[in-house]
C-alpha positions as CSV (number, residue, x, y, z in Angstrom):
1,M,0.0,0.0,0.0
2,T,1.7,3.1,-1.3
3,P,1.5,6.7,0.2
4,E,-0.1,7.8,-3.1
5,S,-2.9,5.3,-2.6
6,L,-3.5,6.4,0.9
7,I,-3.7,10.1,-0.2
8,I,-6.3,9.2,-2.9
9,I,-8.4,7.2,-0.5
10,F,-8.2,10.0,2.1
11,A,-9.2,12.7,-0.4
12,A,-12.0,10.7,-1.9
13,L,-13.5,9.9,1.5
14,A,-13.0,13.5,2.8
15,I,-14.9,15.0,-0.1
16,G,-17.7,12.4,0.1
17,S,-17.9,12.7,3.9
18,F,-18.3,16.5,3.8
19,A,-21.1,16.0,1.3
20,K,-22.7,13.4,3.6
21,G,-22.6,15.6,6.6
22,M,-24.2,18.5,4.8
23,T,-26.9,16.7,2.8
24,G,-27.2,13.1,4.1
25,L,-26.2,11.9,0.7
26,G,-23.1,11.9,-1.5
27,L,-20.5,9.7,0.3
28,P,-20.7,6.5,-1.8
29,P,-21.3,8.2,-5.2
30,T,-18.4,10.6,-4.8
31,S,-15.9,8.3,-3.1
32,I,-16.6,5.2,-5.3
33,A,-16.5,7.2,-8.5
34,I,-13.1,8.6,-7.6
35,L,-11.6,5.3,-6.2
36,A,-12.9,3.2,-9.1
37,V,-10.8,5.3,-11.5
38,F,-7.7,4.5,-9.6
39,F,-8.3,1.0,-8.1
40,G,-11.1,-0.7,-10.1
41,V,-14.7,-1.0,-9.4
42,E,-14.9,-4.0,-7.1
43,H,-11.9,-2.8,-5.0
44,A,-13.5,0.7,-4.7
45,I,-16.9,-0.7,-3.6
46,V,-15.4,-3.2,-1.1
47,V,-13.0,-0.6,0.5
48,T,-15.8,2.0,1.0
49,T,-18.2,-0.5,2.7
50,I,-16.4,0.0,6.1
51,P,-16.2,3.9,6.1
52,V,-19.7,4.1,4.7
53,A,-21.2,1.9,7.4
54,F,-19.2,3.9,10.0
55,S,-20.4,7.3,8.6
56,N,-24.0,6.3,8.9
57,L,-23.5,4.9,12.4
58,Q,-21.9,8.2,13.3
59,I,-24.7,10.4,12.0
60,V,-27.4,8.3,13.5
61,W,-25.6,8.4,16.9
62,L,-25.1,12.2,16.7
63,A,-28.7,12.8,15.8
64,R,-30.3,9.9,17.7
65,H,-32.9,12.2,19.4
66,R,-34.7,12.5,16.0
67,F,-35.5,8.8,16.0
68,K,-39.0,9.5,17.4
69,E,-39.7,11.8,14.4
70,I,-39.7,8.9,11.9
71,P,-42.9,6.8,11.8
72,Q,-43.1,3.2,10.6
73,I,-39.4,2.9,10.1
74,W,-38.9,-0.9,10.7
75,P,-40.4,-2.3,7.5
76,P,-38.1,-0.2,5.2
77,L,-35.1,-0.9,7.4
78,L,-35.7,-4.6,7.1
79,A,-36.5,-4.5,3.4
80,G,-33.3,-2.5,2.7
81,A,-31.2,-5.0,4.6
82,L,-32.7,-8.0,2.8
83,G,-32.1,-6.3,-0.6
84,V,-28.4,-6.0,0.2
85,G,-28.0,-9.8,0.1
86,L,-29.1,-10.0,-3.6
87,G,-27.0,-7.0,-4.5
88,T,-23.9,-8.4,-2.9
89,W,-24.3,-11.7,-4.8
90,V,-24.3,-9.6,-8.0
91,L,-21.1,-7.8,-6.9
92,A,-19.4,-11.2,-6.2
93,T,-20.5,-12.7,-9.4
94,L,-19.9,-10.1,-12.2
95,N,-16.4,-9.6,-13.7
96,E,-14.6,-6.2,-13.4
97,R,-15.6,-4.9,-16.9
98,T,-19.3,-5.7,-16.3
99,L,-19.2,-4.1,-12.9
100,T,-17.7,-1.0,-14.5
101,I,-20.5,-0.9,-17.0
102,V,-23.1,-1.3,-14.3
103,L,-21.4,1.4,-12.1
104,T,-21.1,3.8,-15.0
105,V,-24.8,3.4,-15.9
106,W,-25.8,3.9,-12.3
107,I,-23.7,7.0,-11.8
108,A,-25.3,8.4,-15.0
109,I,-28.8,7.8,-13.5
110,Y,-27.7,9.4,-10.3
111,L,-26.4,12.5,-12.1
112,M,-29.6,12.7,-14.1
113,T,-31.8,12.6,-10.9
114,V,-29.7,15.3,-9.3
115,L,-29.3,17.6,-12.3
116,F,-32.9,17.5,-13.5
117,N,-34.4,17.0,-10.0
118,L,-36.1,13.8,-11.2
119,K,-38.2,12.3,-8.4
120,I,-40.9,9.7,-7.9
121,E,-43.0,11.3,-5.2
122,P,-45.6,8.9,-3.7
123,E,-47.7,10.7,-1.0
124,G,-49.9,9.6,1.9
125,K,-51.0,6.0,1.7
126,A,-48.9,5.3,-1.4
127,A,-45.8,6.5,0.4
128,R,-46.4,4.0,3.2
129,V,-47.1,1.1,0.8
130,F,-44.1,1.7,-1.4
131,S,-41.7,2.7,1.3
132,P,-40.4,-0.9,1.9
133,V,-40.3,-1.5,-1.9
134,I,-38.1,1.5,-2.5
135,A,-35.9,0.6,0.5
136,G,-35.5,-2.9,-0.9
137,G,-34.4,-1.4,-4.2
138,A,-31.9,0.7,-2.3
139,G,-30.5,-2.4,-0.7
140,I,-30.0,-4.2,-4.0
141,C,-28.2,-1.2,-5.5
142,Q,-26.1,-0.7,-2.4
143,G,-25.0,-4.4,-2.5
144,A,-24.2,-4.4,-6.2
145,V,-22.6,-1.0,-6.8
146,G,-22.1,0.5,-3.3
147,M,-24.5,3.4,-3.8
148,S,-28.3,3.8,-3.5
149,G,-28.8,7.6,-3.3
150,P,-31.7,8.0,-5.8
151,F,-33.7,5.3,-4.0
152,I,-33.0,6.7,-0.5
153,A,-33.7,10.3,-1.6
154,T,-37.1,9.1,-3.1
155,W,-38.0,7.3,0.1
156,A,-37.1,10.2,2.3
157,H,-38.9,12.7,0.1
158,A,-42.0,10.5,0.0
159,M,-42.1,10.4,3.8
160,G,-42.1,14.3,3.9
161,F,-39.2,14.8,6.3
162,L,-37.9,18.3,7.1
163,R,-34.2,19.1,6.5
164,E,-32.5,17.9,9.7
165,T,-34.8,14.9,10.0
166,Y,-34.2,14.2,6.3
167,V,-30.5,13.9,6.9
168,F,-31.1,11.6,9.9
169,A,-33.7,9.5,8.2
170,T,-31.5,8.9,5.1
171,S,-28.6,8.0,7.3
172,L,-30.8,5.6,9.4
173,L,-31.8,3.7,6.3
174,F,-28.3,3.9,4.9
175,M,-27.0,2.5,8.2
176,S,-29.3,-0.6,8.0
177,I,-28.2,-1.2,4.4
178,S,-24.5,-0.4,4.8
179,V,-23.9,-2.5,8.0
180,T,-25.6,-5.4,6.3
181,H,-23.4,-4.7,3.2
182,V,-20.2,-5.1,5.4
183,L,-21.5,-8.5,6.6
184,G,-22.5,-9.6,3.1
185,V,-19.2,-8.7,1.6
186,G,-17.4,-10.6,4.4
187,V,-19.5,-13.7,3.8
188,A,-18.9,-13.4,0.0
189,G,-15.1,-13.5,0.7
190,L,-14.4,-10.1,-1.0
191,Y,-12.3,-8.7,1.8
192,D,-8.6,-9.3,1.9
193,Q,-6.0,-7.8,4.3
194,E,-5.2,-4.8,2.1
195,R,-8.9,-3.9,1.6
196,I,-9.7,-4.2,5.3
197,V,-6.7,-2.0,6.2
198,Q,-7.6,0.6,3.6
199,G,-11.3,0.5,4.7
200,L,-10.3,1.0,8.4
201,L,-7.9,3.9,7.6
202,A,-10.7,5.5,5.5
203,I,-12.7,5.9,8.7
204,L,-10.4,8.8,9.7
205,P,-11.6,11.3,7.1
206,V,-15.1,10.2,7.8
207,M,-14.7,11.1,11.5
208,I,-13.3,14.5,10.6
209,F,-15.4,15.7,7.7
210,I,-18.9,14.4,8.5
211,P,-19.2,16.5,11.7
212,L,-17.7,19.4,9.9
213,G,-20.3,19.1,7.1
214,M,-23.1,18.8,9.7
215,R,-21.9,22.0,11.4
216,L,-21.8,23.9,8.1
217,T,-25.2,22.8,6.8
218,K,-26.8,26.2,7.5
219,R,-23.7,28.3,6.6
220,V,-22.8,27.0,3.2
221,S,-25.0,27.2,0.1
222,P,-26.3,23.7,-0.5
223,R,-26.8,24.5,-4.2
224,V,-23.2,25.6,-4.7
225,F,-21.8,22.7,-2.8
226,N,-24.0,20.2,-4.7
227,L,-22.9,21.6,-8.0
228,L,-19.3,21.1,-7.0
229,I,-20.0,17.5,-6.0
230,I,-21.8,16.9,-9.2
231,A,-18.9,18.2,-11.2
232,I,-16.5,15.8,-9.4
233,I,-18.7,12.8,-10.0
234,A,-19.3,13.8,-13.6
235,L,-15.5,14.0,-14.2
236,M,-15.0,10.6,-12.8
237,E,-17.9,9.3,-14.9
238,V,-16.2,10.6,-18.0
239,R,-13.0,8.8,-17.0
240,L,-14.8,5.5,-16.4
241,V,-16.5,5.8,-19.9
242,W,-13.2,6.6,-21.5
243,G,-11.7,3.5,-19.8
244,L,-14.4,1.3,-21.1
245,M,-14.0,2.7,-24.6
246,T,-10.2,2.4,-24.7
247,G,-9.9,-0.7,-22.6
248,G,-7.7,1.3,-20.1
C-alpha cells in the first residue's frame, strides 16, 4: 500500500464525507466514483463499505434524538437490509468490466436525478405502501454497486421529512443497508488484508469531515456545494466511460 494510494483514499472519503454531513447523501457516489478510476470498481466498492457503514452509524448516533420523528421505520429498514443480500451476490458474481459498465450506468442515472431534479413522489398511503419496496431497491443497488442515493432520496422525500430529520432518516436507512453490506461482503469473501486496512484507515476522514459538514449545513449554500460534488462525480464518470471505450 503506497503513500499515493492512501492520499487518494483520504481525499475521496474526505470529499464524500463532507457532502454526507451537509446533505445526508453523496459519500458513496463521490468516493466510489473517484476510487474506481484508480483502483477498479470491485476494490472501490469493497473498501468503501467500512467507512460508509461507520459514517451512517456516526450520523445516527449524533442525531439519535430524532428517531422518534420517523414513523413506521422498521419495514423499510428490514427491506433494505434484505435487498443487500441480492446486490452483494451480483457484486461477487460479475467480472470487473461488467461491474464497471453497471457502475457507469448507475452513476449516470444518479447524475440525471440530481441535475434534473427527477423524483418519484408517492404521497400519503402510497408512500407508506411503497416505502419498503423503495428501500428494498436501495439495498439491492447498495450491495451491487455500493450506492443507493436515488432510492434513498425518493424514500425520504415521500415520507415528507424536514431538512435535519431528512439527513437523519436517510442515514438511518443507509445504516441498516451499509452495515448489512459489510456483513454480506465478508460472507462473500471479497475482503482481503489490504482492503480491510484501507477501509479502516478510511474511517479517519469520515470522523473528521462528517461532523464538519453537519456544522456547516446552514452556513454553506447547498446549491453551490451540490454543484461542486456533481462536477467531481461527472468528471469521474467521463473517466470511467473513457476507460471502457479504450480498454484502459
